[in-house]
C-alpha positions as CSV (number, residue, x, y, z in Angstrom):
1,M,25.1,-9.7,13.4
2,T,23.5,-12.0,16.0
3,D,20.0,-13.2,16.5
4,A,20.0,-12.2,20.2
5,P,17.0,-10.2,21.3
6,L,17.3,-6.5,22.3
7,P,17.5,-6.1,26.1
8,N,14.6,-4.9,28.2
9,T,14.5,-2.1,30.6
10,Q,11.9,-3.6,32.9
11,T,11.4,-7.1,34.5
12,R,8.6,-9.1,32.9
13,I,5.8,-10.3,35.2
14,E,5.4,-13.6,33.4
15,P,8.8,-14.7,31.9
16,Q,8.5,-16.9,28.9
17,P,11.0,-18.7,26.6
18,F,12.3,-16.5,23.8
19,P,11.2,-17.9,20.4
20,T,13.9,-19.2,18.1
21,L,14.2,-17.7,14.6
22,A,12.6,-20.9,13.3
23,E,9.6,-20.6,15.6
24,A,9.2,-16.9,14.7
25,T,9.4,-17.8,11.0
26,R,6.4,-20.1,11.4
27,V,4.5,-17.3,13.1
28,W,5.3,-14.8,10.4
29,A,4.2,-17.3,7.7
30,R,0.9,-17.6,9.5
31,V,0.5,-13.8,9.7
32,A,1.3,-13.5,6.0
33,L,-1.3,-16.1,4.9
34,L,-4.0,-14.4,7.0
35,S,-3.2,-10.9,5.8
36,F,-6.3,-10.0,3.7
37,G,-8.4,-6.9,3.6
38,G,-5.9,-4.0,3.3
39,P,-3.7,-2.5,6.0
40,A,-6.5,-2.2,8.6
41,G,-7.2,-6.0,8.4
42,Q,-3.5,-6.8,8.2
43,I,-2.6,-4.8,11.3
44,A,-5.5,-6.3,13.2
45,V,-4.2,-9.8,12.3
46,M,-0.7,-8.9,13.6
47,H,-2.1,-7.5,16.8
48,R,-4.2,-10.5,17.5
49,I,-1.3,-13.0,16.9
50,L,1.7,-11.1,18.2
51,V,0.2,-9.1,21.0
52,E,-2.9,-10.9,22.3
53,E,-1.9,-14.5,21.5
54,K,1.9,-14.7,21.6
55,R,2.4,-11.7,23.9
56,W,5.7,-10.9,22.3
57,L,5.1,-7.2,22.7
58,G,2.4,-5.0,24.3
59,D,-0.1,-2.5,23.0
60,G,2.1,0.6,23.8
61,R,5.1,-0.8,21.9
62,F,2.9,-2.1,19.0
63,L,1.2,1.3,18.5
64,H,4.5,3.2,18.9
65,A,6.0,1.0,16.2
66,L,2.9,1.5,14.0
67,N,3.1,5.2,14.3
68,F,6.8,5.1,13.4
69,C,6.0,3.1,10.2
70,M,3.4,5.7,9.3
71,L,6.2,8.3,9.0
72,L,7.8,6.2,6.3
73,P,6.9,5.8,2.6
74,G,5.6,2.3,1.8
75,P,3.0,-0.1,3.0
76,E,2.9,0.4,6.8
77,A,1.7,-3.1,7.6
78,Q,4.6,-4.8,5.8
79,Q,7.0,-2.3,7.5
80,L,5.5,-3.0,10.9
81,A,6.1,-6.7,10.4
82,T,9.7,-6.0,9.4
83,Y,10.3,-3.8,12.4
84,I,8.9,-6.2,14.9
85,G,10.9,-9.0,13.3
86,W,14.0,-6.8,13.8
87,L,13.1,-6.2,17.4
88,L,12.9,-10.0,18.0
89,H,15.8,-11.3,16.0
90,R,17.7,-8.3,14.6
91,T,18.4,-8.2,10.8
92,W,17.5,-11.7,9.8
93,G,14.3,-11.5,11.8
94,G,13.3,-8.3,10.0
95,V,14.2,-9.7,6.6
96,I,12.2,-12.9,7.1
97,A,9.2,-11.2,8.6
98,G,9.1,-8.6,5.7
99,V,9.7,-11.1,2.9
100,L,7.1,-13.6,4.2
101,F,4.6,-10.8,4.5
102,V,4.7,-10.2,0.7
103,L,5.5,-13.7,-0.6
104,P,2.0,-15.1,-0.7
105,G,0.8,-12.0,-2.6
106,V,3.8,-12.2,-5.0
107,I,2.9,-15.8,-5.9
108,A,-0.9,-15.2,-6.1
109,I,-0.7,-12.0,-8.2
110,M,1.8,-13.7,-10.6
111,A,-0.5,-16.7,-11.0
112,L,-3.5,-14.5,-11.6
113,S,-1.5,-12.4,-14.1
114,W,-0.8,-15.5,-16.1
115,V,-4.4,-16.5,-16.0
116,Y,-5.4,-12.9,-17.0
117,V,-3.3,-12.8,-20.2
118,L,-4.0,-16.4,-21.2
119,F,-7.7,-16.6,-20.4
120,G,-8.8,-13.0,-19.8
121,E,-10.8,-13.0,-23.1
122,V,-12.7,-16.1,-22.1
123,G,-16.3,-15.1,-21.3
124,V,-16.6,-16.4,-17.7
125,V,-13.2,-15.0,-16.7
126,S,-13.9,-11.6,-18.3
127,A,-17.3,-11.5,-16.5
128,L,-15.7,-12.3,-13.2
129,F,-13.4,-9.3,-13.5
130,F,-16.3,-7.2,-14.7
131,G,-18.0,-7.9,-11.4
132,L,-14.9,-7.2,-9.4
133,K,-14.6,-3.7,-10.9
134,A,-17.9,-2.7,-9.4
135,A,-16.8,-3.9,-6.0
136,V,-13.4,-2.2,-6.2
137,L,-15.1,1.1,-7.0
138,A,-17.2,0.8,-3.8
139,I,-14.2,-0.2,-1.7
140,V,-12.2,2.8,-2.9
141,L,-15.0,5.1,-2.0
142,Q,-15.1,3.5,1.4
143,A,-11.4,4.3,1.7
144,V,-12.1,7.9,1.0
145,V,-14.6,8.0,3.8
146,R,-12.4,6.1,6.2
147,V,-9.2,8.1,5.7
148,G,-11.2,11.4,5.6
149,R,-12.7,10.8,9.0
150,R,-9.3,10.3,10.5
151,A,-7.4,13.0,8.6
152,L,-9.8,15.9,8.1
153,K,-10.0,17.2,11.7
154,N,-10.1,20.9,10.9
155,D,-10.6,23.4,8.1
156,A,-6.9,23.6,7.3
157,M,-6.8,19.8,6.6
158,R,-10.0,20.1,4.5
159,V,-8.5,22.9,2.4
160,I,-5.4,20.8,1.7
161,A,-7.6,17.8,0.7
162,V,-9.7,20.0,-1.7
163,L,-6.7,21.7,-3.2
164,S,-5.0,18.3,-3.7
165,F,-8.1,16.9,-5.5
166,I,-8.3,20.0,-7.8
167,A,-4.5,19.7,-8.6
168,I,-4.6,16.1,-9.7
169,F,-8.2,16.0,-11.2
170,A,-8.1,19.2,-13.1
171,F,-4.4,19.9,-13.7
172,E,-2.9,16.3,-13.6
173,A,-0.4,17.4,-11.0
174,P,2.1,14.6,-10.3
175,F,1.5,12.8,-7.0
176,P,5.1,13.3,-5.8
177,L,4.6,17.1,-6.2
178,I,1.4,17.0,-4.2
179,V,3.0,15.0,-1.4
180,L,6.0,17.3,-1.2
181,A,3.8,20.4,-1.2
182,A,1.5,19.0,1.5
183,A,4.5,18.0,3.6
184,L,6.1,21.4,3.3
185,I,2.8,23.1,4.3
186,G,2.5,20.8,7.4
187,F,6.1,21.3,8.4
188,L,6.0,25.1,8.1
189,G,2.6,25.2,9.9
190,A,4.0,23.2,12.8
191,R,7.2,25.4,13.0
192,A,5.0,28.5,13.0
193,G,3.0,27.0,16.0
194,L,-0.3,26.9,14.2
195,A,-2.8,24.8,16.2
196,A,-4.3,23.3,13.0
197,F,-1.0,21.5,12.3
198,A,-0.5,20.0,15.8
199,P,0.0,16.2,15.2
200,G,-2.8,13.9,16.1
201,G,-2.6,10.8,18.1
202,G,-2.0,8.4,15.2
203,H,-3.7,5.1,15.6
204,G,-5.8,4.4,18.6
205,T,-6.3,0.9,20.1
206,V,-6.1,-1.9,17.6
207,G,-7.5,-4.9,19.4
208,A,-10.3,-5.5,21.9
209,A,-7.9,-6.6,24.7
210,H,-5.3,-4.3,26.1
211,V,-1.9,-5.9,26.9
212,E,0.6,-4.1,29.0
213,D,4.2,-3.9,27.7
214,A,5.6,-5.1,31.0
215,Q,3.6,-8.4,30.7
216,T,5.2,-9.3,27.4
217,L,8.4,-10.9,26.1
218,L,10.0,-7.6,24.9
219,G,8.8,-5.6,27.9
220,E,8.9,-1.8,27.9
221,E,10.3,0.2,25.0
222,L,14.0,0.8,25.1
223,A,15.3,4.0,26.7
224,G,18.5,3.7,24.6
225,M,19.6,1.7,21.6
226,P,22.6,-0.6,22.1
227,R,25.5,0.3,19.9
228,E,25.6,-3.2,18.3
229,A,21.9,-3.0,17.4
230,R,22.4,0.5,15.9
231,R,25.4,-0.6,13.9
232,G,23.7,-3.8,12.6
233,A,20.6,-1.9,11.5
234,L,22.6,0.8,9.7
235,V,24.6,-1.9,7.8
236,A,21.4,-3.7,6.9
237,G,19.8,-0.5,5.7
238,L,22.8,0.4,3.5
239,A,22.7,-3.1,2.1
240,A,19.0,-2.8,1.2
241,L,19.7,0.6,-0.5
242,A,22.4,-1.0,-2.6
243,L,20.2,-4.0,-3.5
244,W,17.6,-1.5,-4.6
245,L,19.6,1.2,-6.4
246,L,22.4,-0.8,-8.1
247,P,20.1,-3.0,-10.2
248,V,18.2,0.1,-11.3
249,A,21.4,1.9,-12.3
250,L,22.7,-1.2,-14.2
251,L,19.4,-1.5,-16.1
252,L,19.5,2.2,-17.0
253,L,23.1,1.9,-18.2
254,A,22.7,-1.4,-20.0
255,L,19.3,-0.8,-21.7
256,G,18.9,3.0,-21.7
257,P,15.8,5.1,-21.1
258,G,12.8,4.0,-23.2
259,N,13.4,0.3,-22.6
260,V,10.4,-1.2,-20.8
261,F,12.5,-2.8,-18.0
262,A,14.5,0.3,-17.4
263,D,11.3,2.3,-17.3
264,I,9.7,-0.1,-14.9
265,A,12.7,0.0,-12.6
266,L,12.9,3.8,-12.6
267,F,9.1,4.5,-12.4
268,F,8.4,2.1,-9.5
269,S,11.5,3.3,-7.7
270,K,10.0,6.8,-7.7
271,M,6.8,5.3,-6.3
272,A,8.7,3.7,-3.5
273,V,9.9,7.1,-2.3
274,V,6.4,8.8,-2.3
275,T,4.1,6.0,-1.2
276,F,2.6,7.9,1.7
277,G,-1.1,7.3,2.4
278,G,-1.4,3.8,1.2
279,A,-1.9,2.0,-2.1
280,Y,-5.1,3.9,-3.1
281,A,-3.3,7.2,-3.1
282,V,-0.4,5.9,-5.1
283,L,-2.6,4.2,-7.6
284,A,-4.0,7.5,-8.8
285,Y,-0.6,8.5,-10.0
286,V,0.2,5.0,-11.3
287,A,-2.9,5.0,-13.3
288,Q,-2.1,8.4,-14.6
289,E,1.4,7.4,-15.8
290,A,1.1,3.7,-16.6
291,V,-2.1,4.2,-18.5
292,G,-1.7,7.7,-20.0
293,T,2.1,8.1,-20.4
294,Y,3.5,4.6,-20.9
295,G,0.4,2.9,-22.3
296,W,1.2,-0.3,-20.4
297,L,-2.4,-1.1,-19.7
298,E,-6.0,0.2,-20.1
299,P,-8.1,1.9,-17.3
300,G,-10.3,-1.2,-16.9
301,E,-7.2,-3.4,-16.6
302,M,-6.0,-1.2,-13.7
303,L,-9.2,-2.0,-11.9
304,D,-8.8,-5.7,-12.6
305,G,-5.3,-5.6,-11.0
306,L,-6.7,-3.9,-7.9
307,G,-9.4,-6.5,-7.7
308,M,-6.7,-9.2,-7.7
309,A,-4.8,-7.4,-4.9
310,E,-8.0,-7.0,-2.9
311,T,-8.7,-10.7,-3.0
312,T,-5.2,-12.0,-2.3
313,P,-3.1,-11.9,0.9
314,G,-0.4,-9.2,1.3
315,P,-0.2,-5.4,0.8
316,L,-2.6,-3.8,-1.8
317,I,0.5,-2.2,-3.4
318,M,1.1,-5.7,-4.9
319,V,-1.1,-4.4,-7.7
320,L,2.1,-2.8,-9.0
321,Q,3.4,-6.3,-9.9
322,F,0.4,-6.7,-12.2
323,V,1.2,-3.4,-13.8
324,G,4.8,-4.3,-14.4
325,F,3.8,-7.7,-15.7
326,L,1.5,-6.2,-18.4
327,G,4.0,-3.5,-19.3
328,A,6.8,-6.0,-20.0
329,F,4.4,-8.6,-21.5
330,R,3.3,-6.1,-24.2
331,D,6.3,-3.9,-24.7
332,A,9.4,-6.0,-24.2
333,G,9.2,-7.5,-27.7
334,W,10.5,-10.9,-26.5
335,E,9.6,-14.2,-28.2
336,S,8.3,-15.4,-24.9
337,A,6.0,-12.6,-23.7
338,L,5.1,-14.6,-20.6
339,M,8.8,-14.7,-19.5
340,A,9.1,-11.0,-20.2
341,G,5.9,-10.3,-18.2
342,T,7.1,-12.5,-15.3
343,L,10.5,-10.6,-15.1
344,G,8.7,-7.3,-15.4
345,G,6.4,-8.1,-12.6
346,L,9.1,-9.3,-10.3
347,L,11.2,-6.3,-11.1
348,A,8.3,-4.0,-10.2
349,T,8.0,-5.9,-6.9
350,W,11.7,-5.7,-6.1
351,V,12.0,-2.0,-6.6
352,T,8.8,-1.4,-4.6
353,F,9.8,-3.4,-1.5
354,A,13.6,-3.3,-1.3
355,P,13.4,0.4,-0.2
356,C,10.9,-0.6,2.5
357,F,13.6,-2.6,4.2
358,A,16.0,0.3,3.8
359,W,13.6,2.7,5.5
360,I,13.0,0.4,8.4
361,F,16.6,-0.6,9.1
362,L,18.0,3.0,8.6
363,G,15.2,4.5,10.7
364,A,14.9,1.9,13.5
365,P,17.9,3.3,15.6
366,F,16.3,6.8,15.5
367,M,12.8,5.7,16.1
368,E,12.3,7.7,19.4
369,G,13.6,10.9,17.8
370,L,11.4,10.6,14.8
371,R,8.3,10.0,16.9
372,S,9.0,13.1,19.1
373,N,9.6,15.4,16.1
374,R,6.5,17.5,16.0
375,A,7.3,19.2,12.7
376,L,7.8,15.8,11.0
377,S,4.6,14.5,12.5
378,A,2.7,17.6,11.3
379,A,4.1,17.1,7.8
380,L,2.7,13.5,7.8
381,T,-0.6,14.9,9.0
382,A,-0.8,17.3,6.1
383,V,0.2,14.5,3.6
384,T,-2.6,12.3,5.0
385,A,-5.1,15.1,4.4
386,A,-3.8,15.5,0.8
387,V,-4.2,11.8,0.3
388,V,-7.9,12.1,0.9
389,G,-8.2,14.4,-2.2
390,V,-6.0,12.1,-4.2
391,I,-8.0,9.0,-3.4
392,M,-11.2,10.9,-4.2
393,N,-9.7,11.6,-7.7
394,L,-9.0,7.8,-8.0
395,A,-12.6,7.0,-7.1
396,I,-13.9,9.3,-9.7
397,W,-11.5,8.1,-12.3
398,F,-12.5,4.5,-11.6
399,A,-16.2,5.4,-11.7
400,I,-15.8,7.1,-15.1
401,H,-14.1,4.1,-16.6
402,V,-16.3,1.5,-15.0
403,V,-19.8,2.9,-15.5
404,W,-19.3,4.6,-18.9
405,R,-17.9,3.1,-22.1
406,E,-16.6,6.4,-23.6
407,V,-14.7,9.3,-22.1
408,L,-14.2,12.9,-23.2
409,R,-11.1,14.9,-22.5
410,I,-11.4,18.7,-22.1
411,E,-8.2,20.7,-22.4
412,A,-7.8,24.5,-22.0
413,G,-4.3,25.7,-21.2
414,P,-3.1,23.9,-18.0
415,L,-6.6,22.5,-17.4
416,S,-7.1,18.9,-18.4
417,I,-10.2,17.0,-17.3
418,E,-11.7,13.6,-18.2
419,L,-15.5,13.4,-18.3
420,P,-17.8,10.6,-19.3
421,R,-19.9,10.7,-22.4
422,L,-23.2,10.3,-20.6
423,A,-25.0,8.5,-23.4
424,S,-22.4,5.7,-23.3
425,I,-23.4,4.5,-19.8
426,D,-23.1,0.8,-19.2
427,W,-26.3,0.0,-17.3
428,A,-25.1,-3.5,-16.1
429,A,-22.0,-1.9,-14.6
430,A,-24.0,0.9,-13.1
431,A,-26.4,-1.5,-11.5
432,L,-23.5,-3.7,-10.1
433,S,-21.7,-0.6,-8.8
434,A,-24.9,0.6,-7.0
435,L,-25.4,-2.8,-5.4
436,A,-21.8,-2.8,-4.2
437,L,-22.2,0.7,-2.7
438,V,-25.3,-0.5,-0.8
439,A,-23.5,-3.6,0.4
440,V,-20.5,-1.5,1.7
441,F,-22.2,1.6,3.1
442,R,-25.7,0.4,4.0
443,L,-25.4,-3.3,4.8
444,K,-21.8,-2.9,6.2
445,L,-20.8,-6.2,4.6
446,G,-17.1,-7.4,4.7
447,M,-14.7,-6.9,1.9
448,A,-14.6,-10.7,1.0
449,V,-18.4,-10.9,0.8
450,V,-18.6,-7.8,-1.4
451,L,-15.8,-8.9,-3.7
452,G,-17.1,-12.5,-4.0
453,G,-20.7,-11.5,-4.5
454,A,-19.9,-8.9,-7.2
455,A,-17.7,-11.4,-9.0
456,L,-20.6,-14.0,-8.9
457,L,-23.1,-11.4,-10.1
458,G,-20.8,-10.5,-13.0
459,V,-20.7,-14.2,-14.1
460,A,-24.5,-14.5,-13.7
461,L,-25.0,-11.4,-15.9
462,H,-22.7,-13.0,-18.5
463,L,-24.6,-16.3,-18.5
464,A,-27.8,-14.4,-18.8
465,G,-26.5,-12.4,-21.7
466,A,-26.6,-9.0,-20.0
467,A,-22.8,-8.3,-19.8
């Protein structure tokens, strides 16, 4: 494999020197350190630096790549960085861009996980996370509205969203089953020629300034993929699959089912295959399984982990590292629980992101075909609609566990519903949540301001003796 760039199909208007791998590495490190605020903020940062400032690629190529990444499971912003890194410097460029994108989050979440288990019971630290919970609830509700506006364009999509919500809220249907059912409905709807399942336009413009592809380093999109590039990408993709699946198989064989490390490897590997729709959608299923089935953490702790991920750079899916950390910290039975937790968190991160590299490298040579496949795009459209219902369930689940201290479970045959015990309302949490909702929806404040303000209010309530 070489670090030579992929050839262009059109002469550039303003030729510029091609960046070395070292120069690109510095740029990817800068992108990673500025990648706060979820996928929308991360994509905007990449567009500003790579398209508007560096002019390595244009708007058309950037959006084309982004829509391709939307077809894949996993965090689309991280995969977009990996794909653009591959376009610039082939395999090593993709690996460096993808790893650097998650590295700051890995370090930050690990440090916060240590603080959480060592000092989480300290009053001020506990109060800080108490405030973050209220802000996270408002941000998740904002995600419902944001994704809903984009995805629910017709009655068919709205029906899929409602049915998905009922399936997971009332019947605890597994998230992978919901994704598969929605994808099948979208695929069959497109094959039948139904107008409701015609794929949309994906993302619109990202930045304020429009940059033509021909005016950039990489130029126009490739009409054909060079054989060497195709072969190198496939080899890298197969290597990523091996680096993902072989450790999981070895852990299962050596430790057996029921061991916390084997369970972490297997569970988060399943998540890596069905992470369509972003972190919020997946967290509904993670909370369902990690809290209810495995007992790795409590509902409130799940919110604490999401608060950590919201306030640190990198993909929101980094919250899974916190879940893996607490699972191994509590269940491994090691003399050094911190060491067990650290390995559990890193294992969760490994099996979450190794597949992302596999999907990008294996799919890159076939990008054009995937983007033009209407049935596949329609399947993604239906999955995105289902995700709205799943995130709504997550928001309600969070609200129940943030605002109320006690929860009732109603079961009747296949029906299984969690409802709050109304008399157990936590008025301080309810007031903070209401303020966070006003800040997000009425005042339109940024995520950093809302999270920081809620955390400070939580500490203030603690000092005043109200929380």
